[in-house]
Structure formats: C-alpha cells, structure tokens
C-alpha angles and dihedrals in degrees: 000000000000120000089251092055092047091051091050091048092050092051090051093047092055097039095117091059096056094038087056091052092049091052094045091054091044091055092053108043117191129187126238116302088006096080094120097142097038094050092045093049092047093048092047091052092050091049092049089053090056105262119137098248137185134181126209083043117189087002094296109125097217098036118103135196126200126174143174137166139051101257141180089181108058115207125181127202113197126217126198124188110163121119137211128258113271096346098064119201095006089139096049100240089147086067092047092056093047092045091055089053091048092051091050092048092051095049100038100092091048105045093103093047091049094046095233138134106217119206127184110200118193106212117196130206103020090154100049114004114038094239093174092058089051089051090048090053090052095050100255092139098044111131096008114136100191135014129193146167138164121231126202120243138156091268138013112274117175096191114026116189102251111193133189121268140194126190121211134195111199126190127182119195121198136151126284119230140156105281094215107029103035109011089144088066092061137083107210112222090183090059088056090055092048092052091048093050092048089050091051090049091053091045091060093075089063095047124104119251094258095048117105135192123182138147151141138240107244098184131011111166141305106251136004093241094056122076102238112250094186133036126172135192137182117211140175128208122194136185139171094259138013089250092054090045089058089056093047091049092057090058093042092053089050090055092054091045088053090059091054094044095050097043101037092236123137117248128218114183124177136164107240097197137027112273113266116228130220115262125259104205117210095229101194092053091043090057090053089053092048090053094050094045092048089055086059091056097262119147121198134227131187137215109069117134120202142151126227139160087242082084088067090054091049090058088066107022129040103257147174129201109181121174120235114213126236091192093234136136096231122086130220115290093027118117090236090058089060087057090049091054091075125051139051097314091049090048091053092048091049094054095039093050093047091047095049092046094046092049089048089056090051089051092051093047093050096046102088094194094050097044091047090050091050092049091052095051127091118290125225090268092062126087117283113282 
C-alpha cells in the first residue's frame, strides 16, 4: 500500500477516538479564551498518540502545541475549539479540533519517511478574539512552510471567499434626566445610537457588493422614563480585502461620530479584536485537496462568504481552508447547525475531511517541486505575502 493509503486506513481505524473527542467538546461549549476543557482534552489526546504536546503554548492559556517528526518540511494543522454564545458549537469547531487530531494520528507513523515536521496548533478564540493573530505575533508560525485546516459547512466548498473583518465596540455617554418632567436637562445616548444606525443604513447604498455591516445594541437604557445616559453597541464591518476594509472603516467611524455630534453625547469607539485579513488560498495545494476529497465522493459548490483569522495566517504562510459539508439545510451560526455538528453526518464529514487533508499533506511531501517551492518561500517571520 502507498503511504497515502496507509494514512487513510489508520484514520479510519481510529475513527471512534476522534469522534468521541468531537462529541465531548460539542457537549461542553466554551467561549473564546475560555476553552479550558476543550484545549485540555485535545492536548491530552495528542499526547496519548505520541506527539510532544504542551498547553499554555506561547503564553496563551488555551493554546496548545503538538509536534512530531524531523522535517525539513514543516507542516501545521490548526485546531479550533471555541463556541458561540447561547448556540454553542453552531460553527462546528468541535469537528475542527477532532479533525486536526485525526490528521496527526494518520500521519504520525510516517513523518520520518515523508521528511516532515508535523505541528498541531490549537488556536483559541476564532469567533471573538483573533487567537491566530495573537499566535502570529508571538512567533507560533515561524518556520512553518504550509498551514491547513478543514471547516464544517452545509456543503463542501474548496475555496470559500474569506473576506476581511473588523469588530467595533461603541459607547455613547449622555446625561440622565426625567423623561417627562425635565427632558431638556438630558443628553440622550440612545438617540446618538439611533442616528448612527440610520447613517449606517443609508451608507449601505454606497457600499460595494462584498462589503458587510451588521451589529447589535448591547445596552440602551434602564427605564423608559429616564433619558438614557449610556448606550452601547457592538458592530462588525467586512470587506473583500484589508485595503478595502480600511476605506469602509473611515465611513463607518463617520457614521458613529455623526450620532455623537447630533445628540451631544460623548463617543467611545474601540476595536475589540485584531482585524481579520482576507484569505490567500494556496491554489496548487487546494487542487490536491479537491482531488483527494473527490475520491471520497465529495462534490464541491461555490459561493459561501465568511471571515476567519485563518486569513491572517495565510498572509504569512501558504495556507488552505476548505469547508467540509455536513449535507444540511442550516448554515453556520444557526442553532440548527449546532445540532448538525454531532451525529452520523458530522462523523462522516470529520473522517472524510481529515482523510482528504492528511492525504493532501502526503501529496505535498512527496512532490519534490512543490515541497522545494514551499521551503523557498517566505516564512511566518517575513513580511506579509
């Protein structure tokens, strides 16, 4: 049997172990930077398999690092395990963590033969904290030639459109007053938020098709008979590239400033997470993945648009981020998708995605031209590509 076939057989033989991990994480959802159980369980499984594994990696409590193999080609598989507020693993990060373990398990006996150093990097807070950018800043991706992960979705998408993102916390501070007796004594912070939201709504007609604006009011007052002295919002802005995002953000900031100017409230605006970059897909490796997934009976669709801090990694390290389909009607971040991320379809997607990705790594390692090209390209410590 070829190495690729042996890797696939090993993943299939240990399927129950990684399915159990995926279900365990799914049953205990944890928010970003709070993934104490998920990171511990993932690290313990990697250690049991034989990888040299550490927790609190790079000084981040819920980051993990596992490694095996002599190199010289350094490949990283990324695990995510954070959940969403109230709707749990409605993005399927439980499957991403288990898939990374499955890939490592499949490749482990063959790392020396393949001439690779295999790293599994547990990356916290993809949903709400930009954990991968924090890891980049701390050198976690230095020396890595290729990084990859698979992400659950309703359908298989080899090349999702990954756009840039910024997250904003906005607070307006006014002056409280009796809304009936002395409204003229007040400065209405809720009015400031209303003006800003109307401005954002009007701005949308001038935005480009890939631009996105969406947000929520997180605090709007205490009682209807008190002029609100504090109103808070959390918004996201997205654009096709980081350069376009910078342009959009200028207009968005102006909308929030308009609310303050018109109402007389004070404005506090901060970015609550590192900006997420658009994704640079490594096309030749992506085609290898598509071939291996197709051999497993997967068929691909196009058209999904997402944001992820994997885009930040791709600016420094050749990367792929295909989506593995659960064949469900619900989309990511819907409560029904959390339900779809456990069960027989999720189990199949987990094993298929891990198998296709592991065999892709074998293909990269055994293609002398490709591995040489990767080794000659910029490392994570170089300037963005």
